N, C-alpha and C positions, 0 to 999 in steps of 0.2 A: 797421457799420449798412448798411441796403438803401438804394439809390438810388431806388426806387418811387418815383411820383409822391406817392402819397398820405399818405408818411410825412413832409413836409412839416406843421410845427405839431403834431407831436403832443402830447398832453398827458403820455401815459406812453409811454416807449421802454426796453427792454432791451436788455443787450449781453452778447454771450454767457454766458446765463445758466446756471448750475448749481448743481442740489439733487438732492445723492444721501442716500439713506437708508441707514444700515448695517444689516445683520443679524446678529445676534449668537447666538452656540449654543454648546455644552458648558457644565462646570462654572464656568469663569473667563469665560462670556460674553465670549469672544473674537469680534472682527467676522470673519466667513467670507467677505464679499462687501457687494456694495451695491446697491441699487435704483436704477437710475437714471432716476428720476420727469423731473426737467428737464436736459436735457443740450447746452446751450449753445445756448439759445433767444436769436433777434432778433426783436422783436416789437415794432411801434409801434403806438400806439392813438390815432386822431385824435381831435383836439377834438369835441367836442358831436354826436357822430354814436353808431351802436352799432357796434361790431366784434363780431361771433362767433366762437367757439371751437371747432371741432367735433373729433370724434375717435370711436374705440372707449375702452369702458372700459376705466381704467387705464392710458391713454395718457398721463398728466400734466396732463391740463386745471385739476383744482382744486387742483393742487400750484402751477401755475402762479398761479392769481386768489389766493391765498392771498400768493405772494412779491410780487406787485406791491404788495400792500397792507401789506405788512412785517409779516404775522401769522407769515411764517416766512422766517428769514435764511438766505440764499444761501450755497454754499460759494465760489463765485466768481462775478463779473460786477457789472454794475451796473442798477442800477434807477432810472430818470431819470424823475422827475415833476416836471413845469414847469421842467426842465433840469437839476434838482438831483438828485444821487444820494442817493436815502434809506438806503442800505444803511449801517448803520452809526448811525443817527441814534438819540439817546434826549434823554431828558427833555421838555424843554417843546418842542424841535422837533421830536420825533415826535409827539407830542400835536398840535400846529400841523399838520402831516402829516396824523395820522388825522382831523381834523378835515374835512377834504378829499376823502378817500378812505375809503367806507363799502363794506359789504356785506350782500347779501340771500340768506338760506342756503336750500339747499335743503328742508329740512326745517322746517316753523315753529313745529311743535311742540317740538323739542327746542331752538329758538334762545329763546323765551321762558322768564321764571321763572315756574314755576308757582305761587309765592309771593306774586308780586306782581300786583298790578292793571296793567290795562293803562295806565291812568293814571299808577302810579307807576313803570313801566318806561319809558314816554315823558319823563317826569320828569326822571328821573336821564340819559336821552340827551341832555335840553336843557341841563342844568348841565354836562356834557361837555363841550356846545358852547356856554357861556356864555351861552346864550339864558335868559331869562323861564322859569320853569318854574311855571304857573299852569294851573288847571284851564280859563280861557278859551284859554290856547294850545295846550293840549292836542287840546281840543274840536274847534278849529279846525284843527289837523293831522291829526286822525281824518277831518273832514268833508273834506280835500282829497285823502285815499285813499279816500272813497266810504263810511266808517262813520260812524256817527251820535255827536253830542255825548257821548251817554250810555254809551256803550262804554267810556269810560276807569274805569268804577267797577266792571267787571266782571272776572273773573280769567279767564286763558287756556283753562280747561276749559269754559268757557260758551260758548267760539266754536266757530264752523264751520273746516275746515281753509283755506278763503279766507278769512276773518274773520282768521286770527291772520297768514297772508302780508300782508294788507293792513294789520296792526301791524307787521308786521317792515317793511315798507317806509316807514310812517311813521316808524320808529325811524331807518332809516339817513336821511331827509329831515330830521331834527330839528336836526343839527348843519349845515343847507345844503352839503351836500357838492357839489363838481366831478365827482368820477368815484364811480361805482358797481359792483362785479361782482355779476353776477346769477348766482349758481352752482346752475342747473338749476331756477329758482325755481317752474317751475309741474309738476314731474315728479310730486309728492308730492299733487296735486290732480286731484278729479274732472272727468271730460272737460269737464262744462258750466260749470266755474268757471274753467279756463282762460283762454278767452277773453277775460272781463271782467279776467283780473290782466294780462296780456299788452297788451290794449288800454288801462290805466291806465297800464302803465308805459309805451307810445307817448306818451301825452299828457302825463304827467309829465318827460318826457324834451325834450318841445319845449317844453313851458311853463316849465321851469328850465333849458333848455340844459343839461343834462345830457350827459357822457360815460358809455358802458356798455359794459364788456367782459363780454358775452351767454354763459355756458357751457352749452351743450346738445349731445345726441344726436341731436336731434329736426330734421330737414334742413327738413322743411317748415315748421316754425315759425321756423326760422333765416332761411328766403327770404322769409317775410314779415315779420320783425324787422330784417332786417341791412342796414347801408350797406356793412359790408365782412365777409369772411369769410377767417378762419386755419384751416388744417386741421394738426392736429397727431398725430405719431405715435411712437411709443415715445419720448418725450421730446422730440422736436424738432417745428418747424415744417417742412411738406415743401410746402405752396402757402399763397399769400396774395393776397388779389384784393376787388375791389369786388365785390360780390354780384351783380350785374346779370354781370357776368363769369364769375364762377365756377359760376354755376346755367346758364349757357349754352355755354361753353366752357372746361369742367374742363381742365387740363393732366396733372396727375400721374396716373397710373395709380390709386393708391388713391384720390384725389378721384372719379375716373371710377367706381372701383367703389362708392364709398359714395353716390354720387347715382343709380347704376342698381339700386341695392337699397332705395332709399325708397319708401315707399308712394304714390302717386298717384290721384287722385279720377276723374282724366280717361285713357280708354287711350292711350296714347302709344307711338309706335314705337321702344322704348329698350330697346336690348339688356342684357339681363341679364349683369353680369360677376361671375362666383364665383368669388372667391379661395380657393385652394387652401392647406388647413393651417391652423394656428392662429398666433396672434398671438405672435411670439418672446418670451421671460423678458425681462422687463427687468434682470436681473441680469447675463445673458450675452448683450449685444447682439450682433448681426451685424455681421461687417467689411463696410466699404464703403457702400453704400446699406442702411439699416435695412429698407425693403419687399424686397430681392432676393428673399428665401426664398418671397415668394406672389406677384410681380408677375408678370403674365400677358407683359411685354414685356421681362424681363430679359435682360440683354447679360452678356458677360464682365467687362465693365471694372465693372459694378454690385457683384460680389464682392467687388470690392479697393479700390474708390477712393469715398471720401464725395463726393456729390455738392456744390456750392457753387452759390449761388443764381444764376439766369438772371432776367431781367427782359425782360417781355413787354409793347409797346405803352407803357411808362412807367409801368405802376402794377400789373402781374398778375407776380407774382414766384412762380416754383417752383425747387426743388432736385431737378432730376431730369437724368441724361446725356442722355434722349431729344432734348435742346434745347439741349447745348453743343457 
């Protein structure tokens, strides 16, 4: 575990978390290799704040989000929630945990049952949480996310994309959770609706003192919403820092490249860093530092030795040989 200052009092923490997906082929479906989706992640998510997880598509962000919720079982490692290892929990113990930890999916269309009214969907969630499942309670829940009392009698097909996502947020809130994973929650919505949903999420986080893991590739949005930022590359975390530190003083060359390529509304004197080559396959992970095949600051050591965590200023953590 890291010694970085902000890890104290973490609600969620992972220790050497690993999840590989087998690749099978041939007549007998033999295992030919593994996708190293999450490959030794140590991540701490502080209480009652917003931690964002960023990185290119396929780096393992969504897999990590599902692991910390118990939706996937890790191959190795620990997932601590309020100090308790949730790996292997079953029955009532697991149900108690899942009432405290919820998810809002990227696509609200596919996450809602088209055969159920909004009210029926939310009543099902309320019952799971041991709450009173009445029209009045459902109506109050809908009003809390910016919808009308009457929306509970409609089917998902009668709602807009933004309204469906509000229902998804209401469903997550129905069990009074402490922790919510937001997996690209606005990426499928119209630009005009995104700001409304993001501001709603911020209001709810403050009102209910929620802990968010916000998964996104939109750095401008991450800058607006986050207290802390973790950068993921090829299944591992390469940098973790308070948001203000990350956006003003990124340390890892990959983080610097990501920030240099982010769109800006104002003209700023930021040198664009162009990365050479493609992201290596998550099946054949490069030796040493995983980023060395694209890194503009690569050294001989990077090609053979995997970097360990270096903590700067007590709370800024980077995995890079430049700082050892």
